N, CA, C and O atoms as CSV, one atom per row, in Angstrom:
chain,resi,resn,atom,element,x,y,z
A,1,MET,N,N,-87.161,84.186,-25.829
A,1,MET,CA,C,-87.779,82.924,-26.010
A,1,MET,C,C,-87.939,83.752,-27.962
A,1,MET,O,O,-88.144,84.936,-28.231
A,2,ILE,N,N,-87.764,82.681,-28.855
A,2,ILE,CA,C,-87.711,83.355,-30.083
A,2,ILE,C,C,-89.064,82.347,-30.633
A,2,ILE,O,O,-89.273,81.182,-30.297
A,3,ILE,N,N,-89.797,83.104,-31.474
A,3,ILE,CA,C,-91.016,83.165,-31.856
A,3,ILE,C,C,-91.068,83.128,-33.423
A,3,ILE,O,O,-90.851,84.094,-34.155
A,4,TYR,N,N,-91.443,81.647,-33.884
A,4,TYR,CA,C,-91.728,82.070,-35.532
A,4,TYR,C,C,-93.007,82.127,-35.700
A,4,TYR,O,O,-93.906,81.581,-35.061
A,5,ASN,N,N,-93.053,83.026,-36.864
A,5,ASN,CA,C,-94.076,82.817,-37.409
A,5,ASN,C,C,-94.268,82.312,-39.227
A,5,ASN,O,O,-93.911,82.948,-40.218
A,6,CYS,N,N,-94.818,81.231,-39.168
A,6,CYS,CA,C,-94.841,81.122,-40.622
A,6,CYS,C,C,-96.151,80.975,-41.213
A,6,CYS,O,O,-97.017,80.280,-40.681
A,7,THR,N,N,-96.331,81.613,-42.310
A,7,THR,CA,C,-97.657,81.236,-43.319
A,7,THR,C,C,-97.281,80.802,-44.632
A,7,THR,O,O,-96.122,80.593,-44.990
A,8,SER,N,N,-98.491,80.652,-45.457
A,8,SER,CA,C,-98.161,80.018,-46.812
A,8,SER,C,C,-98.970,80.658,-47.579
A,8,SER,O,O,-100.038,81.214,-47.324
A,9,SER,N,N,-98.299,80.524,-48.689
A,9,SER,CA,C,-99.176,81.590,-49.502
A,9,SER,C,C,-99.072,80.704,-51.061
A,9,SER,O,O,-98.643,79.551,-51.087
A,10,THR,N,N,-99.399,81.227,-51.961
A,10,THR,CA,C,-99.470,80.498,-53.050
A,10,THR,C,C,-97.967,80.348,-54.115
A,10,THR,O,O,-97.804,79.587,-55.070
A,11,VAL,N,N,-97.148,81.221,-53.619
A,11,VAL,CA,C,-95.754,81.061,-54.170
A,11,VAL,C,C,-95.168,79.533,-53.633
A,11,VAL,O,O,-94.593,78.766,-54.406
A,12,ASN,N,N,-95.386,79.247,-52.320
A,12,ASN,CA,C,-94.765,78.407,-51.702
A,12,ASN,C,C,-95.492,77.706,-50.743
A,12,ASN,O,O,-95.095,77.758,-49.579
A,13,PRO,N,N,-96.744,76.892,-51.095
A,13,PRO,CA,C,-97.627,76.604,-50.449
A,13,PRO,C,C,-97.131,75.571,-49.464
A,13,PRO,O,O,-96.088,74.992,-49.769
A,14,VAL,N,N,-97.713,75.261,-48.350
A,14,VAL,CA,C,-97.570,74.366,-47.239
A,14,VAL,C,C,-99.069,73.703,-46.895
A,14,VAL,O,O,-99.936,74.365,-46.323
A,15,THR,N,N,-99.323,71.928,-47.430
A,15,THR,CA,C,-100.382,71.757,-46.808
A,15,THR,C,C,-100.626,71.117,-45.666
A,15,THR,O,O,-99.584,70.764,-45.114
A,16,TRP,N,N,-101.900,70.744,-44.927
A,16,TRP,CA,C,-101.629,69.703,-43.716
A,16,TRP,C,C,-100.779,68.706,-43.728
A,16,TRP,O,O,-100.033,68.401,-42.797
A,17,SER,N,N,-100.916,67.846,-45.410
A,17,SER,CA,C,-100.421,66.619,-45.487
A,17,SER,C,C,-98.800,66.951,-45.141
A,17,SER,O,O,-98.135,66.345,-44.301
A,18,ASP,N,N,-98.291,68.144,-46.057
A,18,ASP,CA,C,-96.642,68.193,-45.883
A,18,ASP,C,C,-96.388,68.548,-44.178
A,18,ASP,O,O,-95.489,68.007,-43.534
A,19,PHE,N,N,-97.322,69.523,-43.611
A,19,PHE,CA,C,-97.162,70.100,-41.967
A,19,PHE,C,C,-97.049,68.542,-41.317
A,19,PHE,O,O,-96.107,68.279,-40.570
A,20,ARG,N,N,-97.895,67.701,-41.594
A,20,ARG,CA,C,-97.833,66.347,-40.783
A,20,ARG,C,C,-96.614,65.535,-41.201
A,20,ARG,O,O,-96.030,64.809,-40.397
A,21,SER,N,N,-96.271,65.657,-42.360
A,21,SER,CA,C,-94.942,64.739,-42.522
A,21,SER,C,C,-93.948,65.335,-42.146
A,21,SER,O,O,-92.976,64.580,-42.158
A,22,VAL,N,N,-93.646,66.632,-41.714
A,22,VAL,CA,C,-92.531,67.029,-41.218
A,22,VAL,C,C,-92.624,66.969,-39.597
A,22,VAL,O,O,-91.642,66.563,-38.975
A,23,VAL,N,N,-93.583,67.297,-39.036
A,23,VAL,CA,C,-93.638,66.915,-37.683
A,23,VAL,C,C,-93.682,65.138,-37.346
A,23,VAL,O,O,-93.217,64.569,-36.359
A,24,LEU,N,N,-94.256,64.653,-38.288
A,24,LEU,CA,C,-93.975,63.159,-37.767
A,24,LEU,C,C,-92.640,62.628,-37.723
A,24,LEU,O,O,-92.214,61.891,-36.834
A,25,LYS,N,N,-91.952,63.068,-38.802
A,25,LYS,CA,C,-90.474,62.906,-39.292
A,25,LYS,C,C,-89.866,63.483,-38.239
A,25,LYS,O,O,-89.062,62.661,-37.798
A,26,ASN,N,N,-89.833,64.753,-37.436
A,26,ASN,CA,C,-89.235,65.339,-36.541
A,26,ASN,C,C,-89.256,64.686,-34.901
A,26,ASN,O,O,-88.460,64.827,-33.973
A,27,MET,N,N,-90.444,63.981,-35.011
A,27,MET,CA,C,-90.832,63.656,-33.619
A,27,MET,C,C,-89.925,62.795,-33.344
A,27,MET,O,O,-89.707,62.797,-32.133
A,28,VAL,N,N,-89.134,61.871,-34.050
A,28,VAL,CA,C,-88.417,60.799,-33.607
A,28,VAL,C,C,-86.745,61.533,-33.201
A,28,VAL,O,O,-85.945,60.840,-32.571
A,29,HIS,N,N,-86.395,62.871,-33.611
A,29,HIS,CA,C,-85.565,63.399,-33.003
A,29,HIS,C,C,-85.587,64.262,-32.060
A,29,HIS,O,O,-84.551,64.777,-31.638
A,30,GLN,N,N,-86.922,64.578,-31.538
A,30,GLN,CA,C,-86.886,65.260,-30.631
A,30,GLN,C,C,-88.296,64.921,-30.002
A,30,GLN,O,O,-89.309,65.618,-30.066
A,31,PRO,N,N,-88.138,63.695,-29.378
A,31,PRO,CA,C,-89.033,62.970,-28.724
A,31,PRO,C,C,-89.816,63.545,-27.596
A,31,PRO,O,O,-89.037,64.154,-26.863
A,32,PHE,N,N,-91.068,63.603,-27.148
A,32,PHE,CA,C,-91.686,63.955,-25.910
A,32,PHE,C,C,-91.370,63.047,-24.656
A,32,PHE,O,O,-91.097,61.847,-24.675
A,33,ASN,N,N,-91.455,63.780,-23.699
A,33,ASN,CA,C,-90.871,63.073,-22.265
A,33,ASN,C,C,-92.292,62.121,-21.955
A,33,ASN,O,O,-92.155,60.899,-21.887
A,34,THR,N,N,-93.254,62.560,-21.825
A,34,THR,CA,C,-94.329,61.756,-21.172
A,34,THR,C,C,-95.726,61.470,-21.867
A,34,THR,O,O,-96.744,62.157,-21.950
A,35,LEU,N,N,-95.355,60.012,-22.407
A,35,LEU,CA,C,-96.406,59.639,-23.647
A,35,LEU,C,C,-96.610,58.723,-23.288
A,35,LEU,O,O,-95.848,58.009,-22.636
A,36,LEU,N,N,-97.978,58.437,-23.704
A,36,LEU,CA,C,-98.457,56.839,-23.683
A,36,LEU,C,C,-97.822,56.471,-24.874
A,36,LEU,O,O,-96.751,55.873,-24.771
A,37,TRP,N,N,-98.371,56.765,-26.229
A,37,TRP,CA,C,-97.762,56.552,-27.210
A,37,TRP,C,C,-97.933,57.544,-28.203
A,37,TRP,O,O,-98.830,58.371,-28.040
A,38,TYR,N,N,-97.087,57.601,-29.382
A,38,TYR,CA,C,-96.707,58.839,-30.123
A,38,TYR,C,C,-98.046,59.023,-30.917
A,38,TYR,O,O,-98.759,58.036,-31.098
A,39,PRO,N,N,-98.435,60.328,-31.426
A,39,PRO,CA,C,-99.465,60.610,-32.287
A,39,PRO,C,C,-99.241,60.207,-33.304
A,39,PRO,O,O,-98.137,60.084,-33.834
A,40,GLY,N,N,-100.615,59.858,-33.850
A,40,GLY,CA,C,-100.659,59.279,-35.490
A,40,GLY,C,C,-100.323,60.460,-36.725
A,40,GLY,O,O,-99.507,60.450,-37.646
A,41,GLY,N,N,-101.180,61.305,-36.360
A,41,GLY,CA,C,-101.426,62.699,-36.693
A,41,GLY,C,C,-102.549,62.276,-37.791
A,41,GLY,O,O,-102.541,62.978,-38.803
A,42,ASP,N,N,-103.582,61.158,-37.739
A,42,ASP,CA,C,-104.894,60.807,-38.776
A,42,ASP,C,C,-105.328,62.256,-38.946
A,42,ASP,O,O,-105.372,63.111,-38.061
A,43,MET,N,N,-105.693,62.410,-40.436
A,43,MET,CA,C,-106.835,63.530,-40.518
A,43,MET,C,C,-107.929,63.322,-41.401
A,43,MET,O,O,-107.649,63.033,-42.564
A,44,HIS,N,N,-109.126,63.414,-41.068
A,44,HIS,CA,C,-110.320,63.185,-41.345
A,44,HIS,C,C,-111.122,64.256,-41.633
A,44,HIS,O,O,-111.166,65.185,-40.826
A,45,GLU,N,N,-111.746,64.288,-42.616
A,45,GLU,CA,C,-112.492,65.204,-43.531
A,45,GLU,C,C,-113.846,65.243,-42.598
A,45,GLU,O,O,-114.428,66.307,-42.385
A,46,SER,N,N,-114.338,63.870,-42.011
A,46,SER,CA,C,-115.614,64.027,-41.644
A,46,SER,C,C,-115.699,64.168,-40.122
A,46,SER,O,O,-115.431,63.161,-39.468
A,47,ARG,N,N,-116.067,65.382,-39.422
A,47,ARG,CA,C,-116.529,65.855,-37.984
A,47,ARG,C,C,-116.852,64.528,-37.046
A,47,ARG,O,O,-116.351,64.386,-35.930
A,48,PHE,N,N,-117.520,63.826,-37.493
A,48,PHE,CA,C,-118.110,62.478,-36.799
A,48,PHE,C,C,-116.957,61.944,-36.623
A,48,PHE,O,O,-116.399,62.179,-35.551
A,49,VAL,N,N,-116.325,61.139,-37.553
A,49,VAL,CA,C,-115.344,60.498,-37.548
A,49,VAL,C,C,-113.937,61.029,-36.571
A,49,VAL,O,O,-113.125,60.379,-35.912
A,50,HIS,N,N,-114.041,62.062,-36.749
A,50,HIS,CA,C,-112.786,62.999,-35.597
A,50,HIS,C,C,-113.326,62.770,-34.326
A,50,HIS,O,O,-112.669,62.181,-33.468
A,51,TYR,N,N,-114.571,63.219,-34.106
A,51,TYR,CA,C,-114.815,62.980,-32.556
A,51,TYR,C,C,-114.906,61.442,-32.249
A,51,TYR,O,O,-114.639,61.116,-31.092
A,52,ILE,N,N,-115.224,60.533,-33.074
A,52,ILE,CA,C,-115.044,59.132,-32.512
A,52,ILE,C,C,-113.640,58.867,-32.084
A,52,ILE,O,O,-113.491,58.205,-31.057
A,53,ASN,N,N,-112.467,59.344,-32.805
A,53,ASN,CA,C,-111.143,59.045,-32.651
A,53,ASN,C,C,-110.879,59.799,-30.993
A,53,ASN,O,O,-110.339,59.256,-30.029
A,54,VAL,N,N,-111.350,60.941,-31.057
A,54,VAL,CA,C,-111.168,61.568,-29.729
A,54,VAL,C,C,-111.589,60.846,-28.552
A,54,VAL,O,O,-110.960,60.829,-27.495
A,55,TYR,N,N,-112.646,60.269,-28.769
A,55,TYR,CA,C,-113.256,59.608,-27.523
A,55,TYR,C,C,-112.594,58.315,-27.510
A,55,TYR,O,O,-112.114,57.961,-26.433
A,56,LEU,N,N,-112.466,57.431,-28.670
A,56,LEU,CA,C,-111.665,56.163,-28.539
A,56,LEU,C,C,-110.319,56.350,-27.907
A,56,LEU,O,O,-109.809,55.668,-27.018
A,57,TRP,N,N,-109.832,57.415,-28.537
A,57,TRP,CA,C,-108.227,57.359,-28.115
A,57,TRP,C,C,-107.408,58.683,-27.595
A,57,TRP,O,O,-106.240,59.015,-27.797
A,58,HIS,N,N,-108.543,59.365,-26.789
A,58,HIS,CA,C,-108.024,60.543,-26.082
A,58,HIS,C,C,-108.750,60.501,-24.625
A,58,HIS,O,O,-108.161,60.629,-23.552
A,59,LEU,N,N,-110.180,60.291,-24.805
A,59,LEU,CA,C,-110.799,60.788,-23.808
A,59,LEU,C,C,-111.176,59.257,-22.927
A,59,LEU,O,O,-111.257,59.410,-21.708
A,60,LEU,N,N,-111.348,58.193,-23.317
A,60,LEU,CA,C,-111.504,57.218,-22.961
A,60,LEU,C,C,-110.205,56.393,-22.098
A,60,LEU,O,O,-110.339,55.760,-21.051
A,61,PRO,N,N,-109.083,56.584,-22.785
A,61,PRO,CA,C,-107.848,55.990,-22.216
A,61,PRO,C,C,-107.662,57.056,-21.066
A,61,PRO,O,O,-107.301,56.539,-20.008
A,62,ALA,N,N,-107.808,58.291,-21.033
A,62,ALA,CA,C,-107.440,59.193,-19.979
A,62,ALA,C,C,-108.518,58.865,-18.732
A,62,ALA,O,O,-108.079,58.845,-17.582
A,63,HIS,N,N,-109.841,58.628,-18.973
A,63,HIS,CA,C,-110.570,58.414,-17.849
A,63,HIS,C,C,-110.278,56.955,-17.593
A,63,HIS,O,O,-109.833,56.799,-16.455
A,64,ALA,N,N,-110.379,55.907,-18.241
A,64,ALA,CA,C,-109.780,54.651,-17.556
A,64,ALA,C,C,-108.596,54.716,-16.786
A,64,ALA,O,O,-108.533,54.080,-15.734
A,65,LEU,N,N,-107.292,55.669,-17.332
A,65,LEU,CA,C,-106.291,55.492,-16.593
A,65,LEU,C,C,-106.943,56.457,-14.950
A,65,LEU,O,O,-106.613,56.090,-13.823
A,66,ASP,N,N,-107.533,57.229,-15.120
A,66,ASP,CA,C,-107.981,58.111,-13.927
A,66,ASP,C,C,-108.514,56.864,-12.746
A,66,ASP,O,O,-108.037,56.781,-11.614
A,67,ILE,N,N,-109.410,56.106,-13.201
A,67,ILE,CA,C,-109.971,55.207,-12.826
A,67,ILE,C,C,-109.217,54.227,-12.039
A,67,ILE,O,O,-109.401,53.867,-10.877
A,68,LEU,N,N,-108.635,53.986,-12.602
A,68,LEU,CA,C,-107.594,52.725,-12.189
A,68,LEU,C,C,-106.741,53.321,-10.892
A,68,LEU,O,O,-106.572,52.697,-9.844
A,69,LEU,N,N,-106.231,54.669,-11.178
A,69,LEU,CA,C,-105.336,55.406,-10.362
A,69,LEU,C,C,-106.171,55.711,-8.978
A,69,LEU,O,O,-105.740,55.618,-7.829
A,70,PHE,N,N,-107.108,55.991,-9.284
A,70,PHE,CA,C,-108.278,56.377,-7.993
A,70,PHE,C,C,-108.594,54.688,-6.999
A,70,PHE,O,O,-108.821,54.443,-5.814
A,71,VAL,N,N,-108.473,53.981,-8.042
A,71,VAL,CA,C,-108.934,52.294,-7.177
A,71,VAL,C,C,-107.690,51.968,-6.393
A,71,VAL,O,O,-107.561,51.348,-5.337
A,72,LEU,N,N,-106.715,52.606,-7.265
A,72,LEU,CA,C,-105.197,52.177,-6.267
A,72,LEU,C,C,-104.980,52.951,-5.368
A,72,LEU,O,O,-104.010,52.693,-4.656
A,73,GLY,N,N,-105.478,53.700,-5.184
A,73,GLY,CA,C,-105.357,55.026,-4.303
A,73,GLY,C,C,-104.524,55.982,-4.853
A,73,GLY,O,O,-103.925,56.583,-3.961
A,74,LYS,N,N,-104.273,56.327,-5.856
A,74,LYS,CA,C,-103.316,57.265,-6.071
A,74,LYS,C,C,-103.958,58.545,-6.499
A,74,LYS,O,O,-105.188,58.574,-6.438
A,75,LYS,N,N,-103.355,59.558,-6.903
A,75,LYS,CA,C,-103.887,60.749,-7.371
A,75,LYS,C,C,-103.900,60.600,-8.699
A,75,LYS,O,O,-102.892,60.302,-9.339
A,76,PRO,N,N,-105.119,60.810,-9.242
A,76,PRO,CA,C,-105.415,60.670,-10.780
A,76,PRO,C,C,-104.773,62.068,-11.255
A,76,PRO,O,O,-104.632,63.086,-10.578
A,77,LEU,N,N,-104.328,61.789,-12.963
A,77,LEU,CA,C,-103.376,62.864,-13.452
A,77,LEU,C,C,-104.440,63.943,-13.846
A,77,LEU,O,O,-104.079,65.025,-14.309
């Protein structure tokens, strides 16, 4: 297994915005196998806004899907 270590310095700095752009661009060329939707990569300075997004876009859909599968008699994910 090849492991790469990438660091940033003042010589060639990499910001989170730069990293996000590279990841979103390359997701199209190497897509994930089992996703409901592609991640948007939104960044927020507010921890409160971050947790609202976690609940709305991660936990709530996951629990809703598990409840639906349970009601249908299938094994939850």
